[in-house]
C-alpha positions in Angstrom: -20.7 -35.7 -12.7 -17.2 -35.0 -14.0 -16.2 -31.8 -15.8 -13.1 -31.4 -17.9 -11.7 -27.9 -17.7 -10.6 -26.8 -21.2 -7.1 -25.5 -21.2 -6.0 -22.5 -23.1 -4.5 -23.5 -26.5 -0.9 -22.4 -26.8 0.0 -20.1 -29.6 2.9 -21.7 -31.6 5.7 -19.4 -32.5 9.0 -19.8 -34.3 10.8 -17.4 -32.0 13.9 -18.8 -30.3 13.8 -16.4 -27.3 11.1 -14.4 -25.5 9.1 -17.6 -24.9 7.0 -18.8 -22.0 8.1 -21.4 -19.4 7.2 -24.8 -20.7 5.9 -23.5 -24.0 7.3 -26.3 -26.2 5.9 -28.9 -23.9 2.5 -27.3 -23.8 2.4 -27.1 -27.6 3.4 -30.8 -27.8 0.7 -31.7 -25.3 -1.9 -29.8 -27.4 -0.8 -31.7 -30.5 -1.6 -35.0 -28.7 -4.9 -33.6 -27.4 -6.1 -32.4 -30.8 -5.1 -35.7 -32.5 -7.3 -37.7 -30.1 -9.6 -35.4 -28.0 -12.0 -38.2 -26.9 -9.1 -40.5 -25.9 -7.5 -37.6 -24.1 -10.7 -36.9 -22.2 -11.1 -40.6 -21.1 -7.4 -41.1 -20.2 -7.5 -37.9 -18.0 -10.7 -39.0 -16.4 -9.2 -42.4 -15.5 -5.9 -40.9 -14.4 -3.8 -42.7 -17.0 -0.2 -41.7 -17.7 -0.1 -41.2 -21.4 2.3 -39.2 -23.6 -0.2 -36.3 -23.5 -0.1 -36.5 -19.7 3.7 -36.7 -19.6 4.1 -33.6 -21.8 1.6 -31.7 -19.7 3.4 -32.7 -16.4 6.7 -31.5 -17.9 5.1 -28.2 -18.9 3.7 -27.8 -15.4 7.1 -28.3 -13.9 8.8 -25.8 -16.1 6.0 -23.2 -15.5 6.4 -23.7 -11.7 10.2 -23.2 -11.8 9.7 -20.3 -14.2 7.6 -18.6 -11.6 10.1 -19.3 -8.8 12.8 -17.5 -10.9 10.9 -14.3 -11.6 12.1 -12.4 -8.4 15.7 -12.7 -9.7 14.9 -10.2 -12.4 14.8 -7.5 -9.8 18.4 -8.4 -8.8 19.7 -8.0 -12.3 19.3 -11.4 -13.8 18.2 -12.2 -17.4 15.9 -15.2 -17.5 14.9 -16.8 -20.8 12.6 -19.8 -20.9 12.2 -22.6 -23.5 15.0 -21.4 -25.7 15.0 -23.1 -29.1 18.4 -24.1 -30.1 19.7 -25.5 -33.4 17.7 -26.8 -36.3 16.3 -30.1 -34.9 13.6 -28.8 -32.5 15.7 -28.9 -29.4 15.1 -26.5 -26.5 16.7 -25.4 -23.3 14.2 -25.2 -20.4 15.7 -22.0 -18.8 18.8 -19.9 -19.5 19.9 -17.5 -16.8 22.6 -14.8 -17.0 23.3 -13.0 -13.7 26.3 -11.7 -11.7 27.5 -15.2 -10.9 27.6 -16.1 -14.6 25.6 -18.2 -17.1 23.4 -21.0 -15.8 21.4 -23.6 -17.7 18.5 -25.2 -15.9 16.9 -28.5 -16.9 13.6 -29.0 -15.0 12.3 -32.5 -14.1 8.9 -33.0 -12.6 9.0 -36.6 -11.5 7.4 -38.4 -8.6 9.2 -40.5 -6.0 12.8 -40.9 -5.0 15.7 -39.2 -6.8 19.1 -40.7 -5.8 22.4 -39.1 -7.0 26.0 -40.3 -6.7 28.2 -38.3 -9.0 27.3 -39.1 -12.6 24.8 -41.7 -11.5 21.2 -40.6 -11.1 18.3 -42.9 -10.4 14.5 -42.2 -10.3 12.7 -44.8 -8.1 15.7 -47.1 -8.6 15.8 -46.8 -12.4 19.0 -45.3 -13.9 18.7 -42.2 -16.1 21.0 -40.2 -18.4 19.8 -36.9 -17.0 23.3 -35.8 -15.7 24.9 -36.5 -19.0 22.2 -34.6 -20.9 22.3 -31.6 -18.6 26.1 -31.4 -19.1 25.7 -31.7 -22.9 23.1 -28.8 -22.8 25.4 -26.6 -20.9 28.3 -27.3 -23.3 26.1 -26.5 -26.3 24.9 -23.2 -24.7 28.6 -22.4 -24.0 29.6 -23.0 -27.6 26.8 -20.8 -28.9 27.5 -17.9 -26.5 31.3 -18.1 -27.1 30.7 -17.9 -30.9 28.2 -15.0 -30.4 30.5 -12.9 -28.2 33.9 -14.1 -29.6 35.0 -15.0 -26.1 37.9 -17.4 -25.7 36.6 -18.8 -22.5 33.2 -19.0 -20.7 32.0 -21.2 -17.9 28.3 -22.3 -18.1 26.9 -24.1 -15.1 24.4 -26.9 -15.6 21.7 -27.4 -13.0 19.1 -30.2 -12.8 16.1 -29.0 -10.9 13.7 -31.6 -9.5 10.2 -30.5 -8.6 8.8 -32.0 -5.3 11.2 -35.0 -5.2 12.5 -37.1 -2.3 16.1 -36.2 -3.1 19.1 -38.1 -1.8 22.5 -36.8 -2.9 25.5 -38.9 -1.9 27.8 -36.5 -3.8 27.2 -34.1 -6.5 28.2 -34.7 -10.2 31.4 -32.9 -11.2 29.8 -30.4 -13.6 26.1 -30.5 -12.8 24.4 -29.3 -9.7 21.3 -31.4 -8.7 18.8 -29.5 -6.5 15.2 -29.4 -5.5 12.8 -26.5 -6.4 13.0 -25.3 -2.8 16.8 -25.1 -3.0 17.1 -23.4 -6.3 16.6 -19.7 -5.8 18.4 -19.5 -2.4 21.4 -21.3 -4.0 21.5 -18.9 -7.0 21.4 -15.9 -4.7 24.3 -17.2 -2.6 26.7 -17.5 -5.6 29.5 -15.0 -5.7 29.7 -12.4 -8.5 31.9 -13.5 -11.4 30.9 -11.2 -14.2 31.6 -7.5 -14.4 29.0 -5.0 -15.7 30.3 -5.0 -19.2 30.6 -8.8 -19.4 27.1 -9.2 -18.1 25.7 -6.7 -20.6 27.5 -8.5 -23.5 26.2 -11.9 -22.5 22.6 -10.6 -22.0 22.7 -9.1 -25.5 23.9 -12.4 -26.9 21.3 -14.5 -25.2 18.5 -12.2 -26.5 19.6 -12.4 -30.1 17.7 -15.0 -32.2 20.7 -15.7 -34.4 22.8 -16.8 -31.4 20.7 -20.0 -31.1 20.6 -20.9 -34.8 
């Protein structure tokens, strides 16, 4: 006999910051489940890869990476998950502010082979636009934080994090770091300090303000 464990229903919120890892993806998954609960039960039972499954898998990846990042808080890092940005429902998986600077993480939980050569990234041989999108996210975060702090310059590093992949990197993209979940935290800890205490405090305040992300 098969039993389906009922998952906790996410509580929707309009807040842009102070959110849980993968919250938007979980809410989207729940929308699909509520719209077709019987279909969801059968597709899960049969192991079918539906939209509901895809949103759930994405949420699981973000939750996993979020847990990996938690120890960085003790080293003075601010970590915000699932930051809602703009007016069209977009979100940033993880925004970090630490001594090395501002880092924007995009988490991908995909099975199989990930191959990278500069701007070209393939999943199981299929081309993707992940590098381009990660770079665009970092640019958007940079623009928001520059406006909020009135800075004339700010570097924001984009990072693509793949959960449990078979990763092959011929050479890294110019403005995006592509890493595995195992590489992520050690890499962040190795980065040299670039922000002074006052700069760090200013950026932390900006990231935490709701109006920064409008």
